[in-house]
Backbone bond lengths (Angstrom), bond angles and torsions (degrees), N, CA, C in turn:
res aa  C-N    CA-C-N  psi(-1)  N-CA   C-N-CA  omega(-1)  CA-C   N-CA-C  phi
1 X - - - 1.487 - - 1.569 113.86 -
2 X 1.245 116.71 119.22 1.415 123.12 179.48 1.591 116.46 -64.82
3 X 1.299 114.68 141.53 1.345 119.82 -177.24 1.503 107.77 -84.58
4 X 1.302 122.08 151.57 1.558 120.50 -178.83 1.623 109.92 -77.88
5 X 1.184 113.74 138.69 1.429 123.56 176.92 1.507 111.97 -53.69
6 X 1.368 117.48 137.09 1.501 116.44 175.84 1.536 102.55 -125.94
7 X 1.278 120.12 124.11 1.453 119.49 -174.46 1.613 101.18 -108.27
8 X 1.326 113.38 93.27 1.416 120.40 179.71 1.504 119.75 -99.85
9 X 1.207 116.29 -7.58 1.470 121.06 -176.18 1.657 104.75 -96.56
10 X 1.297 109.49 136.89 1.499 112.93 176.53 1.620 109.33 -130.71
11 X 1.315 111.45 128.71 1.536 112.99 -175.81 1.533 101.89 -115.64
12 X 1.245 117.95 138.01 1.500 122.90 172.87 1.490 116.62 -108.82
13 X 1.297 119.52 -12.32 1.372 128.85 177.89 1.549 117.12 -136.74
14 X 1.263 126.65 134.12 1.435 126.76 -179.47 1.509 106.50 -64.63
15 X 1.257 123.51 -29.42 1.500 121.55 -175.46 1.546 108.77 -70.92
16 X 1.292 116.13 -21.43 1.476 114.77 -177.52 1.541 113.15 -94.26
17 X 1.378 114.22 2.39 1.484 121.17 169.76 1.459 109.58 -79.94
18 X 1.381 123.45 134.33 1.418 122.06 178.13 1.560 111.65 -62.41
19 X 1.256 116.31 145.10 1.480 123.68 -178.67 1.473 112.61 -58.61
20 X 1.333 110.72 -41.14 1.621 112.05 170.62 1.592 103.08 -117.59
21 X 1.320 107.92 117.82 1.475 115.04 175.55 1.522 114.58 -96.01
22 X 1.383 114.36 152.77 1.346 125.76 172.30 1.589 110.47 -74.79
23 X 1.286 117.87 162.81 1.480 116.81 -179.87 1.571 109.67 -61.81
24 X 1.221 120.46 -35.03 1.500 125.05 -177.50 1.629 110.52 -58.95
25 X 1.374 106.70 -43.36 1.530 113.67 176.36 1.473 111.07 -60.36
26 X 1.307 113.84 -48.70 1.458 118.97 -176.59 1.599 109.61 -63.91
27 X 1.248 118.89 -40.03 1.512 125.69 176.19 1.594 105.55 -58.33
28 X 1.262 117.63 -46.86 1.371 118.43 179.44 1.481 117.85 -60.89
29 X 1.313 116.45 -41.75 1.460 120.91 177.24 1.532 114.64 -72.19
30 X 1.312 110.86 -34.25 1.518 115.61 -177.88 1.630 109.89 -87.59
31 X 1.272 114.82 -15.84 1.379 120.64 -173.45 1.484 113.44 57.02
32 X 1.340 119.60 51.82 1.344 124.39 -171.80 1.629 102.80 -144.94
33 X 1.412 116.16 170.30 1.342 128.38 -177.52 1.467 105.98 -77.91
34 X 1.423 115.78 164.82 1.550 121.10 173.50 1.508 112.69 -66.42
35 X 1.347 117.16 -32.17 1.377 121.11 179.67 1.692 106.08 -66.23
36 X 1.269 118.92 -41.88 1.495 119.53 -174.31 1.604 103.80 -73.12
37 X 1.338 120.37 -35.19 1.413 118.83 -178.08 1.516 115.83 -66.14
38 X 1.468 109.99 -37.88 1.565 120.57 177.25 1.532 100.05 -64.22
39 X 1.307 121.10 -47.35 1.473 121.86 -173.67 1.522 109.83 -56.55
40 X 1.374 115.64 -42.93 1.593 119.19 179.83 1.647 111.08 -63.18
41 X 1.416 110.56 -32.93 1.417 116.99 -179.72 1.577 107.64 -65.85
42 X 1.323 110.41 -54.13 1.464 114.82 -176.46 1.530 115.17 -65.08
43 X 1.404 116.03 -23.84 1.479 120.23 176.41 1.485 110.25 -81.70
44 X 1.385 121.46 -12.12 1.404 127.02 -177.62 1.538 110.36 81.77
45 X 1.333 116.90 18.14 1.480 113.29 177.52 1.537 108.85 -76.59
46 X 1.319 119.65 -27.95 1.484 124.69 174.53 1.485 102.99 -133.63
47 X 1.417 112.12 158.71 1.455 119.05 179.59 1.428 113.11 -103.40
48 X 1.365 112.12 126.53 1.464 117.86 -178.82 1.492 111.48 -156.43
49 X 1.283 119.39 162.08 1.447 126.00 -180.00 1.491 109.56 -138.66
50 X 1.400 115.34 147.86 1.470 118.59 176.13 1.566 103.86 -96.74
51 X 1.326 114.63 131.96 1.422 126.83 173.15 1.508 110.94 -122.68
52 X 1.316 112.44 103.02 1.606 116.02 -169.79 1.465 108.66 70.30
53 X 1.357 112.70 -126.05 1.386 120.09 177.41 1.615 114.48 -99.48
54 X 1.195 114.97 13.07 1.605 118.67 -177.44 1.542 106.28 -118.41
55 X 1.421 111.41 144.75 1.418 117.02 173.05 1.490 105.22 -101.92
56 X 1.287 122.45 138.00 1.430 127.44 177.07 1.564 107.41 -119.33
57 X 1.275 116.46 133.36 1.391 122.63 -172.03 1.578 111.58 -125.15
58 X 1.300 115.71 136.66 1.485 117.54 -176.15 1.523 110.11 -80.26
59 X 1.405 111.13 129.18 1.566 112.77 179.44 1.477 116.67 -58.93
60 X 1.209 115.67 -31.87 1.468 116.79 -171.60 1.538 108.46 -75.70
61 X 1.366 121.16 -27.32 1.399 122.49 178.52 1.533 111.27 -75.56
62 X 1.285 116.60 -27.98 1.495 121.84 172.68 1.560 109.19 -66.96
63 X 1.246 109.01 -46.36 1.560 114.44 174.59 1.426 113.71 -54.99
64 X 1.367 114.33 -50.96 1.527 114.55 174.09 1.453 117.55 -56.58
65 X 1.454 111.62 -39.51 1.485 113.90 174.24 1.440 113.78 -54.97
66 X 1.385 117.46 -46.77 1.453 120.18 -178.71 1.512 112.61 -61.52
67 X 1.274 115.73 -39.44 1.515 127.69 179.27 1.511 108.99 -56.65
68 X 1.388 115.40 -51.16 1.385 119.38 177.26 1.435 119.57 -61.95
69 X 1.331 113.05 -35.16 1.448 125.71 175.92 1.504 113.82 -61.15
70 X 1.450 114.36 -49.02 1.332 125.50 -175.51 1.537 109.41 -66.25
71 X 1.365 118.32 -43.34 1.384 126.45 -172.56 1.462 115.00 -78.20
72 X 1.284 117.89 -19.60 1.416 121.69 -177.97 1.529 111.12 -89.97
């Protein structure tokens, strides 16, 4: 049984977000599950790589994703 997502992190400025974010940070920003965030990475909507058992995502690619969503 999956646990409900809890979005506890709040960011007010893009410069305060780490350049390489862990998947939990991405999920907080996108308000989505880890499965959805990984799907976005695999679809190329955001840039990320898996290192060992951790996913790391580029902050600028998430920012570009938001800009594309807002402008469309």
